[in-house]
C-alpha positions as CSV (number, residue, x, y, z in Angstrom):
1,M,13.9,-2.3,-10.7
2,Q,10.5,-2.9,-9.2
3,F,9.6,-1.7,-5.7
4,M,6.5,-2.4,-3.7
5,C,5.3,0.5,-1.6
6,L,3.0,-0.9,1.1
7,I,0.7,1.7,2.7
8,Y,0.1,1.2,6.4
9,S,-1.9,3.4,8.7
10,A,-4.1,3.2,11.8
11,P,-7.8,3.0,11.1
12,N,-8.6,6.4,12.5
13,S,-5.4,8.3,11.6
14,G,-6.3,10.0,8.3
15,P,-9.1,12.0,6.9
16,K,-12.5,10.4,7.2
17,P,-15.1,10.1,4.3
18,G,-17.7,12.8,4.6
19,T,-15.3,15.4,6.2
20,A,-14.0,18.5,4.5
21,E,-10.4,17.1,4.6
22,F,-11.3,13.8,2.7
23,G,-11.8,15.3,-0.7
24,P,-8.4,17.0,-0.9
25,F,-6.8,13.8,0.6
26,M,-8.3,11.7,-2.2
27,K,-7.3,14.3,-4.8
28,A,-3.8,14.1,-3.5
29,Y,-3.9,10.3,-4.2
30,G,-5.2,11.0,-7.7
31,D,-2.4,13.5,-8.3
32,F,0.2,11.2,-7.0
33,T,-1.0,8.3,-9.2
34,Q,-1.0,10.6,-12.2
35,K,2.5,11.7,-11.4
36,V,4.0,8.3,-11.2
37,Q,2.1,7.4,-14.5
38,D,3.4,10.5,-16.2
39,D,7.0,9.8,-14.9
40,G,6.8,6.2,-16.3
41,K,7.2,4.7,-12.8
42,F,3.7,3.2,-12.2
43,I,3.2,-0.6,-12.7
44,A,0.1,-1.1,-10.5
45,G,-1.6,0.2,-7.4
46,D,-4.8,-0.1,-5.5
47,A,-6.6,0.4,-2.2
48,L,-7.6,-2.6,-0.2
49,Q,-10.9,-3.2,1.6
50,G,-10.8,-3.1,5.4
51,I,-9.3,-5.9,7.5
52,E,-12.7,-7.1,8.4
53,T,-12.9,-8.5,4.8
54,A,-9.6,-10.3,5.1
55,T,-9.1,-14.1,5.1
56,T,-5.8,-15.7,6.2
57,V,-4.9,-19.0,4.7
58,S,-2.5,-21.6,5.9
59,V,-1.8,-25.3,5.1
60,R,-0.6,-27.7,7.8
61,N,-0.3,-31.4,7.3
62,E,-2.0,-31.0,3.9
63,K,-5.1,-29.4,5.6
64,I,-6.2,-26.0,4.4
65,E,-7.2,-23.6,7.1
66,A,-8.9,-20.3,6.3
67,I,-9.6,-17.9,9.2
68,D,-11.3,-14.5,9.1
69,G,-9.1,-11.5,9.5
70,P,-5.5,-10.6,9.1
71,F,-2.7,-12.7,10.5
72,A,-1.0,-10.0,12.6
73,E,-2.6,-7.9,15.3
74,T,-1.2,-4.4,14.9
75,K,-2.3,-0.9,15.2
76,E,-1.3,0.0,11.6
77,Q,-3.0,-1.9,8.9
78,L,-2.2,-2.5,5.2
79,G,-4.5,-0.2,3.3
80,G,-3.1,-0.3,-0.2
81,Y,0.0,-0.5,-2.4
82,Y,1.8,0.9,-5.3
83,L,4.2,-1.1,-7.5
84,L,6.7,1.2,-9.0
85,D,9.6,0.8,-11.5
86,C,12.4,2.9,-10.1
87,A,16.2,3.1,-10.8
88,D,17.1,2.3,-7.2
89,I,16.0,2.4,-3.5
90,D,16.7,6.1,-3.2
91,E,14.3,7.0,-6.1
92,A,11.7,4.5,-4.7
93,V,11.9,6.3,-1.3
94,K,11.5,9.7,-2.9
95,Y,8.3,8.6,-4.6
96,A,7.0,6.7,-1.4
97,A,7.4,10.0,0.5
98,M,4.9,11.6,-1.9
99,I,2.2,9.1,-1.1
100,P,-0.4,11.0,0.9
101,S,-0.7,8.5,3.8
102,A,3.0,9.0,4.6
103,A,1.9,12.1,6.5
104,H,-0.1,10.0,9.1
105,G,1.0,6.5,8.5
106,R,4.0,4.6,7.1
107,I,5.0,3.4,3.7
108,E,7.1,0.3,3.6
109,V,9.3,0.1,0.5
110,R,10.6,-3.3,-0.6
111,P,12.4,-4.4,-3.7
112,V,10.6,-7.1,-5.7
113,V,12.5,-10.3,-6.4
114,V,12.5,-11.1,-10.1
115,W,13.2,-14.9,-10.5
116,D,15.2,-15.9,-13.6
117,D,13.4,-18.4,-15.7
């Protein structure tokens, strides 16, 4: 079963580039990615650019509207994701807890809907 692990954190809550803590933080991400690959759980995963690069799209009355920025105004922002293949929600939560940003942000875990053809 596929699970999407959405990584949320406040912009200034984790180690910053250029600090002594940033190198080990990024290494922890590399180690986690290697672990889920080695365990056969990794499907995909990436970091996202900052919310200042976001565009939100909607269609109303057949008119496309694209506005700068994210739709929701929240403290925590979506910064990246992992798509994992896990046996069940308990296993997905176990892996999500290993994502380094879980220590200063939140990881939302959601099952992926697989549509029958």
